C-alpha positions in Angstrom: -11.8 21.0 7.3 -8.9 21.6 9.7 -5.4 20.9 8.4 -3.3 18.3 10.1 0.0 19.9 9.2 1.1 23.0 11.2 2.0 25.1 8.1 2.7 28.2 10.3 5.5 26.3 12.1 6.8 25.0 8.8 6.9 28.4 7.3 8.8 29.8 10.3 11.2 26.9 10.4 12.1 27.5 6.7 12.2 31.3 7.0 9.2 31.7 4.6 11.5 30.7 1.7 9.2 29.2 -0.9 12.0 27.2 -2.5 12.9 25.5 0.8 9.2 24.9 1.6 8.7 23.3 -1.8 11.8 21.1 -1.4 10.8 20.1 2.1 7.2 19.3 1.0 8.5 17.1 -1.9 10.9 15.2 0.4 8.2 14.8 3.0 5.9 13.3 0.4 8.5 10.6 -0.2 9.0 10.0 3.5 5.3 9.8 4.4 4.6 7.6 1.3 7.3 5.2 2.4 6.2 5.3 6.0 2.5 4.6 5.0 3.6 1.5 3.1 6.0 0.2 5.8 3.6 0.9 8.7 0.9 -1.3 7.1 3.4 -4.0 5.9 5.4 -4.4 9.1 2.6 -4.0 11.6 0.5 -6.7 9.7 3.6 -9.0 9.7 4.2 -8.2 13.3 7.8 -7.4 12.5 8.6 -5.2 15.4 12.2 -4.4 14.4 11.3 -3.2 10.9 8.2 -1.5 12.3 10.2 0.4 14.8 12.7 1.5 12.2 9.9 2.9 10.0 8.5 4.8 13.0 11.9 6.2 14.1 12.5 7.4 10.6 9.3 9.4 10.4 9.0 10.7 14.0 11.3 13.7 13.6 9.5 14.9 10.4 6.1 14.3 12.1 7.2 16.3 15.1 8.4 19.2 12.9 5.0 19.3 11.2 3.0 19.1 14.4 1.6 15.7 13.4 1.1 14.4 16.9 -1.7 12.0 15.6 0.9 10.0 13.8 3.2 9.7 16.8 0.4 8.8 19.1 -1.0 6.1 16.7 2.5 4.7 16.1 3.2 4.4 19.8 -0.2 2.8 20.3 0.6 0.3 17.6 3.8 -0.7 19.3 1.8 -1.7 22.3 -0.4 -3.8 20.1 2.7 -5.8 19.1 4.1 -6.0 22.6 0.7 -7.2 24.0 0.2 -9.5 21.1 -3.3 -8.1 20.4 -5.7 -9.6 17.9 -5.4 -9.1 14.2 -8.6 -7.0 14.2 -6.9 -4.4 16.4 -3.9 -4.4 14.1 -6.2 -3.8 11.1 -7.9 -0.9 12.8 -4.6 0.8 13.5 -3.4 0.2 9.9 -6.7 1.7 8.6 -6.4 4.7 10.9 -2.7 5.4 10.0 -3.5 5.0 6.3 -6.2 7.6 6.6 -3.9 10.0 8.5 -1.0 9.6 6.0 -3.3 10.0 3.0 -4.5 13.3 4.4 -0.9 14.4 5.2 0.2 13.4 1.7 -2.7 15.4 0.2 -1.8 18.5 2.2 1.9 18.2 1.3 1.1 17.7 -2.4 -1.2 20.7 -2.4 1.5 22.8 -0.7 4.1 21.7 -3.2 1.7 22.4 -6.1 0.9 25.9 -4.7 4.6 26.9 -4.5 
């Protein structure tokens, strides 16, 4: 199964230093766990301001890790809010992002455990 995280870029960005990589992975686990919760919560509540804050907080980390899937789904979900789409569309996006974040968290936790 293909990895979502670009570990090569992460390794290069952190100069291959295992301590930095482990610290980064641990911090990213916290960030993605928080984002996963906030994405679901604020999208379901249609709280655009809080939803956008959650997205803006995770976007730089997602970009560093090559996680374009997260950015694309987040941007799509904003249009769901703007266009006042049906709750079923909101639930589909929440389920999709939950699955993506769960995979990312698993990869990060495995990386952190391996170091």
